[in-house]
C-alpha positions in Angstrom: 115.1 116.2 112.5 112.9 113.7 114.4 110.6 111.4 112.5 107.6 113.1 114.1 108.9 116.4 112.9 109.4 115.0 109.4 105.8 113.7 109.4 104.5 117.1 110.4 106.7 118.8 107.7 105.0 116.4 105.2 101.6 117.4 106.5 100.9 113.9 107.8 99.6 112.7 111.1 99.8 109.3 112.6 96.5 107.5 113.3 95.8 105.8 116.6 97.4 102.4 116.5 94.6 99.9 115.7 93.8 97.0 118.0 94.2 93.5 116.5 91.0 92.1 115.0 92.0 88.4 115.5 94.5 86.2 117.3 97.8 88.1 116.8 99.8 91.0 118.1 100.5 94.1 116.1 104.3 94.1 116.5 106.8 91.4 117.6 110.3 92.5 118.4 113.0 89.9 118.1 116.7 90.0 117.2 116.9 93.7 116.5 113.9 93.6 114.2 110.3 94.7 114.5 107.9 92.5 112.6 104.7 94.5 112.0 101.5 92.5 111.3 99.6 93.4 108.2 97.9 96.8 108.5 94.7 97.4 106.5 93.8 100.4 104.5 92.4 103.2 106.7 92.3 106.7 105.3 91.1 109.5 107.6 89.8 106.9 110.0 87.6 105.1 107.4 88.4 101.6 106.0 89.0 101.8 102.2 87.1 98.8 100.9 86.7 97.3 97.4 88.8 95.9 94.6 91.3 97.6 92.3 90.3 97.1 88.7 86.6 97.1 89.8 85.4 99.8 92.2 88.6 101.3 93.5 90.8 103.5 91.3 94.5 103.3 91.1 94.8 106.7 92.8 92.5 105.5 95.7 94.6 102.3 96.0 97.8 104.3 96.3 96.3 106.5 99.0 95.0 103.3 100.7 98.6 101.9 100.7 99.9 105.1 102.2 97.2 104.7 104.9 98.6 101.3 105.6 102.1 102.7 105.8 100.9 105.4 108.3 99.3 102.7 110.4 102.6 100.7 110.3 104.3 103.8 111.7 101.6 104.2 114.4 102.1 100.5 115.4 105.9 101.0 115.6 105.5 104.1 117.7 103.2 102.3 120.1 105.6 99.4 120.4 108.9 101.3 120.5 107.9 104.5 122.2 109.6 106.6 119.5 109.9 106.3 115.7 113.5 107.6 116.1 114.4 104.1 117.1 113.8 102.9 113.5 117.2 102.2 112.0 116.0 100.9 108.6 112.9 99.7 106.9 114.0 96.3 105.7 111.0 94.9 103.8 107.3 95.7 103.0 104.8 93.2 101.8 101.8 94.7 100.0 98.6 92.8 99.3 96.2 94.3 96.8 92.6 93.2 96.6 92.1 93.2 92.9 90.5 91.7 89.8 92.4 89.0 87.9 93.3 91.4 85.1 94.6 94.2 87.4 98.4 94.3 87.0 99.4 97.6 88.8 100.1 96.1 92.2 103.6 97.7 92.3 102.1 101.1 91.6 99.6 100.7 94.5 102.4 99.5 96.8 104.3 102.6 96.0 101.9 104.5 98.3 103.5 102.8 101.3 107.0 102.6 99.8 107.3 106.2 98.9 106.0 107.2 102.4 108.8 105.2 104.0 111.4 107.0 101.9 109.8 110.4 102.5 109.9 109.8 106.2 113.2 108.0 106.7 115.3 109.0 103.7 117.8 106.3 102.6 116.9 104.2 105.7 113.4 104.0 104.3 114.5 102.2 101.1 113.5 98.6 101.4 113.0 95.2 99.7 109.3 94.6 98.8 106.7 92.2 97.5 103.5 93.5 95.8 100.9 90.8 95.1 97.3 90.6 94.1 94.7 88.8 96.1 91.1 87.9 95.3 90.0 89.2 98.7 91.4 90.7 101.9 90.2 90.8 105.5 87.2 93.1 106.1 87.0 93.6 102.4 89.8 96.2 102.4 91.5 97.3 99.2 95.1 97.0 100.5 97.1 95.4 103.4 100.8 96.0 104.1 103.1 94.4 106.6 106.7 95.3 107.5 110.0 94.2 108.8 112.0 97.1 110.4 115.5 97.1 111.9 115.5 99.0 115.2 118.0 100.6 117.6 118.1 99.2 121.1 116.5 101.5 123.7 
């Protein structure tokens, strides 16, 4: 089953790959790896802003992280032409805009992590960091970056 078919089976649609908001490129391909710049939390085309432990619930944070994961996939599709070129999700880095006493960053990050496993199966299992931050770009709740092994075209 193609990755696109798997997404459809899961009831998920890829957003349009977002243009960079600063001096970077969305994806760099080098040495058989795709390095995906941090993707911020869009859900249904709207930025999810705020802080976990303050005005964003854990459930909203998990959905925000899933939105980051979908945008990672959109960026990969734009760069690679097909998500079927993904060989393995190697690593995700999740950044959670949160209060100093919020400690569920790993649960938030699971929104992106579980998406990768649902889409790619075993190849979606990855190493990960999930860290809290006092603020994130544009005031978003979550940002996730990725390193992905790819098949040559």
